[in-house]
N, C-alpha and C positions, 0 to 999 in steps of 0.2 A: 504494500499499499504506499502511496506517495506521502512524503512529509510536507509537501507544498501546502501553503495556506492561501486563503482569499479573504480580502477585506472589502467591504462595500462602503461607499461614502454617502453622506446625506444628499449630495447632489444627485447621485444615481437614483436614490429612492424618490426624490422629488420628480425627476425626469420620468421615471417608470410610472408614477401615479398619473401622469398626464397622457399616457399612450392609450390608443384604442384598446378595448378589452381583448380583441383577437390577437393584437400584437403583445399585450401583456402576457398572455398565455405562452407565447413563444419565448418571451424574455425569461419567464419563470422556468421554462424547460432548460434554456441555456444556463441560467444562474445555478440551478441545481446540479447540472452536469459539470459546470465549471468549478463549483465548490468542492465536488468530490475529487476532482483531479484537474488542476489548471494546466498541467503539462501533457495531457493526453493528446494523442494524434487526432486529427480531424477538426480541431478547433480553428485552425487556419488563421493564425495571427498575420495581420498585414501592417506594414509600416505606412505611415501617413506622411508623404513627402512634404506636404505644406505645413506640417506641424513644427513649431520651433523646438519642442522638446523631443529629443531622439528616443526617449523611453516610451513614447506613445505608440499604441497599437490599436487596430480596430478588429473586431470579431463579428462575423456575419450572423445576424439574427434570422433574416430572410433576405429576399432580393432587394428590399427597400430599406431595411433598418439595420443599424450597426450599434454594437456596444463598444465603448471606449475603455481600454484596459491599459494600465501602466505596468510595463514589463520591468521587473527588478534588474538593476545592473549587476547585482550579485545576490545570492541567497534565493529563497523560494517563496517570497510573499508577494502575491499579485494583487493589484488594486483595480476594482471596477468603479469607475468614476462618472460615467455618463452613458445614456442610451437614448437614441433618437433616430429620426429619419436620416438616411445616409448624408445628404448635403448639410443638414442642420447640425448633425454630430461633428462633421469635419469642420464646419464653421465655428462651432463652440470651442473646440479643442485647439484650434490653430495657434492662437497667441497665448495659451495658458502654459504655465510651468508647474511641474510637480516635483518639489524639492524638499530635502531635509535641511532645515535651517542650520547652518554651520555654527551658530552661536548658541541657540536654545536646544537644538536637537529635536525640534518638533517638525513633523511632516506638514508641509504647507502647499496650498494651491493658490497661485496668483496669476494675474493676467498682465502681460506686457502692455504698456501704454506708450503714447508718444513721449519721447524723451528718455525711455528706459534704456539702459546701457547693459549689454551682455558683458559678463566678466567671468573669468574662471572661478569656479565655486570656492577654490581654496584661497583666492586672493582677497583678503579682507583689507579695508583701508587702514592706513596707519592712524591710530587714535590721536597721536600728537599732531597730525596734519589736519585733523577735522576742524572745520571753521564754523563760527557762528554766522549764520546767514539770515538776513531779515525775513520774516514770515511768521506763520502760525507757530512754528517750532524753533524760533530764534534762540530760545533759552536752552535748547538741547542740542548737543553736538552729535556727530554721526555715530559715535560709539553708543550714545544713549538710544538712538533710533534703532540701531542694530540689536541692542539688548532688548528693545521693545518688540522685536520680531520682524522689523521691516526687512524684506529681502533686498540685498544689495542692488539689484537692477532697478528697484523702485525708489532708491534714495533720492535721486534727482527729482522725481515726480513729487515725493513728499516734501522736499525742500521748497518746492515751488508753491506750496499752499499758503494762502494769505488769510483765509477765513474758514470757519467751520463749514460754511456752505461749500467751499472748495473740497474740504475733507469729505463731505457727504457725496460729492460727485466721484471722488477717487475710491471711496470705501468698497464699492462692489468689485474693484480690481485687486484689492489687497487680500492677503490671508485673513481669516476672521479673527485669529488671535492678535495679529498686528493691528487691525482696525480697532479692536476693543481697547488696546493699550494706547493708541493714538488719541482716541476720544478722551480717555482719562487724562493724558498729558495736556490736551487742549483745554480741559476743564480746570487746569491749574495744579494738577498733582505733580509731585516730583516723580522721578523714575522709580525710586524705592516705594513711594506711596502707591503708584500705579500697579507695581508688581504685587503689593500686599492686597490692594483692593480687588485685583483680578484673581487672587489666589494662584499666581503663576509659580511653577517650579523655578528654583534658582537656575541660572545658566550653567551649563555643564562645565565643571572645572577642568575636564580633560578634553582633548581634541575629539570632535564629533566625527563619527564615520558617516559621511553623507550618502553612502550607498547601502546602509543597513536599514532596510525598511522595517524589519521586525523590531529592532530596538526603538526606532522612532515611534512606532505605533503603540508601544507600551507606555508612553508618556501621556498623562491626563489631558494635555492640550491637544494631542493628536486624536485621542479618543472622543473628543468633542465633535469630530467630523468623520471619523472612521470606526468601523466595527469589524474586527477579525472574527469571522464566523467559525464556531467550533463544531457545529453539526448541522444536519439538514433540517431538524426541527426548528432550530434558531433562525435559519434562513427563511423557512416557510412562515414563521411568525412575523418576521420583518416584512415580507412581501404581502402578507395578508392585510397589513395596515401601514402602507409606506409613508403616510403623512403623519402618523402618530410617532414622530421621531423622539419625543420625550421619553418613550419607553426604552430607547436604545442609547441615544447620544446625550451625555451629561456634561455640563460645564465643569471645569476643575473645582470651582467653589461649591458646586452641588455635590460632586462626587466625594469631596472631603467631608461634607456633613453627613452623607449617607453612611460612611464607614467609620465615623469618629467613635472613639471610646470615651464616654462621658461619665464622670464620677457622680454627677448630680443632674438635676433638671436642665434641659437645653431649650432656649428660646431662639427662634429664627424669625427675623423681620425681613420685610422686602416689599417694595411697591408692586402694584398690579402687574402681572405677567412675568415676574422674576423667577417663577418656578418653585414657589414655596410648597405647593401641594405636590408637585412632582417629587421634590426632595422627601416629603413625608411618606409618600407611597413607596419610593425606593428604599427608604429607611426601614419601613415596616417589613418589606421583603427581605432586606439584609438581616434584620434582627431575627426574623422567623426562620431563615434558611441557614444563617451562619452563627448566630449567637445563642438563641434560645431554641434548641432543636429537640428537646425531649418530647416524648409522645404526649405528655400531659401539659406541656407548656402552651400558654395562651397569650395572645397579644390583642389588646383592645385598641381599635382605631375609631376615633369619634370626631364629631364636628357639631355645628350648631343646629342646623335644620335637617329635617328628614330628606328633603330633596338632595342636599349636598351629600348626605350619607349614601343615598342611592347612586349618585355619580361616582363617589369613591369606591363603592362596592363593584360597580361595573368595570372601572379602570383597574382596580387591584386584581380582579380576576384575570385580566389580560397581562398584567405584569408578573404575577406569581405562578409558580407551578401549582398543580392541583393539590399536592401534598402540603405545600406552604400555605396556600389560601385557606385550607381547611382548618388551620390553627389560628386564623384571624377572626375576630369578632368585630364587625363593622356596623356602627349604628350612630344615631345622634344622641346626645347626652340626655335629653329629655326622655326619649323612648327608653333608654337604658334604665333611668331612674324609675319610671313608671312600671316597667316590666319587673324590675327587681322587687319593688314594694308589693306588687301583686303576688309574686312568688312567695313572699313572706306572709301572705294571707290578708293583706290590707285591701279593703275595697273602697274605691273612690272614683270620682269622675273629675276631669279637667274642665274648669268653668269656661264657657264660651264668652266672647266679647259682649254678646247680647245679654247673657245672664249676669255678667259682671256689672254692666251698666244698671241693670234692674236692681241688683242688690245694693249698689251704691245709692241709688235713688231712695230705696227703702230706708237705708241707714240714715241718710240726710233728713228724711221726713220724720223719723222717730226721734232724732236728737233734740235735746232741750234748746239748743241754740245752733243756728245754721249761719255762721258768720262768714263763711267762705264758699266759693263756687266749686262746682264739680271738678274743674281742671285742677284746682289747688289740691283737693283731697286725693285725686288720682296721682298727681305728682308726689305728694307727701308719702303716699303709700308705697310707690315704686322706688323713690329716691332715698327714703329714710327707713321706712319699716322693712320692706323686703330686702333692700340693699344691705342693711345691717342686721338682718334676721331678728328683728324686734318681735317678741312674742307676747308682751304684756304692757300694762300701763306704766309700771315703774321703769321698765327698760326704755320706753318711749320718752320719759321725762329726762333721761340722761343721754339719749341718742344725739349724735353729732348732726348738725344741720348746715354744714359748710356749703356755701354756694346758694342756699335758699334765700331768696330776696326778702320774704316776709319773716320778720323776727317774731318769736312767740314767747310770751311770759309763761310762768308755770300755770297760771289760770287759763291762759289761751291754749296751752298744750292740753290741759284737761278737756277743754271744749272740743278740740280737734280729735282727741282720742275717743271721745264719746261717739263720734261718727266712725272712725277707723276701727275701734274695738267692736262696735256693733256690726260693721261689715264682716269682720272676722267671725263673729258669732253666727251670722247668717250663712256664711260659707260652710261652717261646721255643721249647722243644723240641716242643711240640704245635701250634705255629703260631697261638697265641691272642694277641689284644691286648685290653686294656681300652679303653673309649672314650677316657679321657684320653690313653692311649698313641697312639691314632690321631690325635687332635687335635695332640698334641705333635710327632709325626713329620711331619705335614703342614706345620706351621709351620717346622720345622727344614729340611725339604726345600726349601721356598720360599726360605728365607734362604740356604742353602748354594748353591743353583743360581742365586740372584739373579734369580728369575723375575719377569717383568712380567705382572701379572694384568689381566684386562679390565675391572675394576670402577672406575667413576668415584666411586661412593659405596657405603657399607655402612650399613645400618640394622638394628638388632637389638632385639628385644623380650625382656622377661623376663630382663634381664641380672643380676638379683639371684641367679639360680640358677647363673650361670656360674662355673667354676673359674678359677684362675690361668691354666692352659693355654689355656682357651677365650677368655678376654679377651686374652691375648697373640696368639692367632691372629686375632681380630677386628682388632687393631691392625695386624697384618701384612697382612691382606687389604685394608684401606683405605689409599688413597694419602695422602701427606702434602700435602694440598691443602685449599682451602676447601670446606666443605659435604660433606666426604668421610666423616664418621663421626657417626652419630646413634643414641644408645642410650637406652632407656627401661626403668625398673624400679621396684621397691618392696620394700625390705627387709622390710616387714610381710608380704609374700607369699612369702618365701623358704621353699620346701618341699624343696629339694635342696641339700646341701652347706653348708660353713661360709662365713662372710663373707669377701670378698676385696676388697682395696683397689685401685681402678682405676688410681690413679697408679703403683702398683708394677708394673703391667702395661703401662706406656707410654701409658696413656690419660689425658692431662692435660686436665681439664675446668674448672680454675679460671677463674672469670669467665664460664663458659658452662654454668652449671647452672641449671635452672629447675624449679619445682615447681607442679603442678596441685592445686587444693584443692576444687574444686566437684564433688560426687558427682552424676553424672547417672543412675546406674542404680538405686540403692536408695532407699527412703524414709529419712527421718531416724531413724525408730524402728529399722529394721533396721541402719543404720549404727552407731547407738549400741550396740546389742546386740553387734555384731561387734567393735567396738573394745574393749568390755569384756573380751573374751577375752584381749587382749594388754596389758591395763592393768598398769602397774608393770614391764613388761619393756622393757629398753633395746634399741632397734632401730638398726642402723647405716644410714648414708646411701650405702653402696656405695663410699665412698672414705675410710674411716677415721674419719669423724665420726658424730654421733648424729642420727638423723632424728626428726622430730616430726610428729604429726597435728594440730598446732595450726591452727585455721582450716579444717580438713577438715569440710565441712558438706554437707548435702543439702537441696535446696529442695522435694523431694517429701515428702509425709507420708501416713501410713497406719496401719493397726492395729499394735499392739505385737506383736513376735514371741512365739509361744507355746512355752514350755519345759515338757515333761511327762516325768516319770520314773515308771515303773510297777513294781510289785512283781513282776509275772509277764510272761513273754513273750507270753502270749495277750492280755493287756490292751493291750500295745503294738500288737500286730497289729490288734486291733479298732479302736483309735484311728487307726491309719494308714488303714485302709479307710474309716472314717467321714470323715476329713479329705480324702482324695483324692476321694471321691464328692461331698463338698460343693463342692470346687473345680471339679469337672467340670461343675457346674451353672452356673458363672460363666465358665469359660475353656475352650478346646479342649485335648485331651490333650497335645498337643505343647508347651503352655505350662506344664506341670506336670512337675517332676523330683523323683524320690526318689533320694537319694544316701547312700552308706554308706562306711565307711573302707576296706574291702577287697573285692576281686572275689569272694572265697570267701563273704563275707556275702551279697552279691547273689545268687550262684548257689544257695547252700544254704538261704536263708531268705526274703529280702525279695522276690525275683522271684516265688516261689511264693505269698507272701501276697497279692500283687495279682492274680496270674493265677487263684488259687483262688476269688477273689471275682468272677470274670468280667471283670476289667479287662484290656484289651489293653496290652501293654508293648513298649518298644523299648529295647534295650541300646545306649547310645552307644558306638561303637567308633572307627573311623578315617576315615570318609567323611562329613563333615558335609553335603556338598551333596546326596547321595542320601538320607541319613538324614532331612534336613529335610522331604522330601516323603512320608515314611512315617508312618502313624498310630501312636498309642499313647502312654501315659504314659512319659516318659523315665526310664531307670535309668542310674546312673553311679557310679563311685567318686569320692571327693572329689578325688583327683588329676585325674581326667578332666574335672572341672568347670572347671578353669583355662581362662579365655578364653571361657567360655560364660555365658549368663544366661537366666533363665526368670521368668515372672510369679510362679509359686508354687514354692517349694522346701521339701521335707521332708527333714531330715537325721535318719536313723534309726540305731539302734544306738549312740547317743552315751551311753555309760555307762562306769563304771570297768572297765578292761581292754580296752575297745573303742577309746577315744581318751582319753589317749595310748595308742597301740597297744603292747602288750607282746609282743615276739618273741624267739625263742631267740637267744642270743648278743648280747643287748643290751649296750651299752658298759659296761665295768667302770670306766672313768675318769669321775670326777665331772663334769669339764668336758664330756665327750662326752654324758653323760646330760642335762646342762642343755641342750646344743645340740639333742639329740633332742626334749626336751620343748618347746623353743621352736619347733622345726619342726612339731611336732604342733599346737601352738597356732596357728601361722601357717596350717596346713592347714585347721583348723576355721574360722578367720577368712576364708580364701579361699572355702570352701564356703558360709558364711553370706552372703557378699556377692554370690553369684550370683543372689540373690532380688531381683526388682524391687519386688514389691508385698506379698507375704506370706511369712513365714518361720516354719516349725515345726521344733522340735528335740525328738526323742523318744528314749527309751531305757528299759531295764528293769534291775532289780537296783540296785546301788549307783550313785549319781549320779556322773558324770564330775567329777574335780576341777576341770576347766576351767569348769564351770557352777555351782560352789558359791558364787561371789561374785555 
C-alpha cells in the first residue's frame, strides 16, 4: 500500500460546491480514487505550460473539467487545490504560487500581481538593507513584513499600499495568514502584538525546508486552509458538506482553545462571526473523544434557548463520531432544570406571559396601596427579586437596588413588597413557576441533597444572556476539576436580561479568559455597518469589566450594505420583491433570509408580500435539520436568527416604532429604558451579522434612530 498522502484545500471545497451535480459526482469519484493512491497509473498528470508555478499539474475529470493538483518537489504529499471547467481552472492557477514560506514554515497560496518580482526562494533580503518607505506600513521594515508572512515576491506590492482600502484590494492576492497579520499591523499593532493577537506560531529558529510539504502542513497556520485526509470516511464527510468548512478548517487561535488544558473555568469572548460556537463544538468533541473517554463519562452542552440547543445538536452530530455524540447531552438550561425537577417528583407549570400579566394585575388590585405602575413592578421583580433570588420580605428590605432610578424608603419597600409578595403567593397557589424559579430550585435541590451529577464537563454557549441563577446552576453542574467548565459569549449580542458578573456566581475565570477577533462569517463592509449600530455604547465583558471590539476584523470583502427608508409601505414592499428576485438569480432560495422584529410583522405583512409575488417561503421554527431540506426563501424574527447565517439577509420593517420596539408597559425607570434600548441595538447588531455576503436594511415612515448615524 502506498504511503503517499493527499491534502484538500478550502479553495477546492468551495470550487467543488459550485459545480453541477453531475460533475460533482465525477469529482467525488476522482477524489476518492486519488486519496487512496495519488501515485497510481492512469491519473494522467499534465503540466500547465502557462502556470508560473512549475509544481502545478492538472488531472482530467472528464472532457471538460480539470482538477488542479500541486505535485510535491520531494516527498509524497499531494495537494488538491482547485477544480473547475478546463479554461477557468487554467485561468485560476496561472498566476498563483504554492509555496512554503521560508520564514514561517507555513504553506501559502498567493497570486502574483503587477509589480511582483520573482526571486529564488532561498534569497531573503538583507535585514540591514531594509528601508522605511512611506505608506501604510512605513513603520515596519521588510524583515517585519516577512515575519508577518508576506511572500517575498509581494513585498513591493505591499510597500506600495497607502490606505486600508488599498490593502482591501490586495488582500485577495495574499496568503490568508499574511493578510490577517497585515490588517493587525495596519490597525496599529506592533509585530509582536500582531503575532500574539493572531495566535501565530513563532518563526522557525532553524532553516525551513521549503520542499517538505508534510512538515509545513503540520503547522496550525497551514491547517487553517489544508486538511490531510486520513481515510475515505473523512473525505466523504467533507465532500458531503463542502461549504461547512468550520467542521474541518480551524484558525490557530481556535485550535489552541479546542485542545487547551485548563485548570479552572474558561471564558471565551468574541464579536459576531468569530467562531465562538465552532470552538465550543470542537471543544466538546475533543473532550469527549480525547479526555473524558470512559463508558460512563458524560458531557453537558447547553445554551440559552431551545432553538439554539437544536442547532447545536444538529451540528454536533455532524462533527462527532456516533460513539462520541452518544456521550453528549445537548439541551438549553431551562429545559434541563425543568426536566431535572420533574424527575425528582416536583410538579409545576411554567407561567405564560398572558398568565403573568393577569397575576400581576390581581396582585396590584389587592394591594392596600398601588403607588407605582405595572412597568415598575415588573422591572423590580426581574431586576431585584429574581436577579438576587429574593424569597421573602426581609430579604427584599436588604436587597441591592443599584441602577434603579426610583429610590425607596423602608416604608415604600413594604408597599412594593405587598404587590410583589402577593404575586409570588398567586404563582404558588396556581402551581406556576417562572423559568428563573425552576433554575433556582434545581440548583438548591442539588446543593441540599449533595447530589453527585454524571457530568465530567459542562460547556455553555451564549452565556451573555444568562441570569445570576443560571450561571450559578452552571457552576453547580460542573465539577471542581480541570477542563470541567467552558463558556462562550459576547456582551455585544446580549438580547435577554441585564449584565451579570460571572465571578459573583462562583465562576472564576481570571487568567483563563480568551478573546477571538477574526470574523469568518461576514464581509468587512457588513461588519463595519453592524458595529456602527453599537458605536458609543459601553458593553460589559460578562465579569464586571468593559469589552472592546478593538482588533475585530474580517478578511472577506464585498459590497457595502444597502440601507433604504421609504415614505410608503408599498414602496418598501416593491423594493423587497425586487431585491429578493435579484438575489435568487445568484443564490438558491435557502441562502436568502428576510427577518423582521416580531412574529406579528411576519404573519401580517412580510410573508404575504413575498408569497403574493409568487415566491415560495419557509418560516424558520424549531427543527433546523428538517427545515434545511425544504425549499423557499427563509423568514424569521430577528431573535430566531441567533446562531444562524445566510448568504443574503434582508432586514425589513426597520423604522421608528419598529426597532427599538415600543410595547405596552415599557419600563418607566430611566435605567431600564436605557437597558431596553441597548438590547434592541444588540438585537439589530445580531440580525445584521447573520449575513455573509450581502445585507439590506429597509423600512418605511420615519427612519429608525439606530440608523440615523
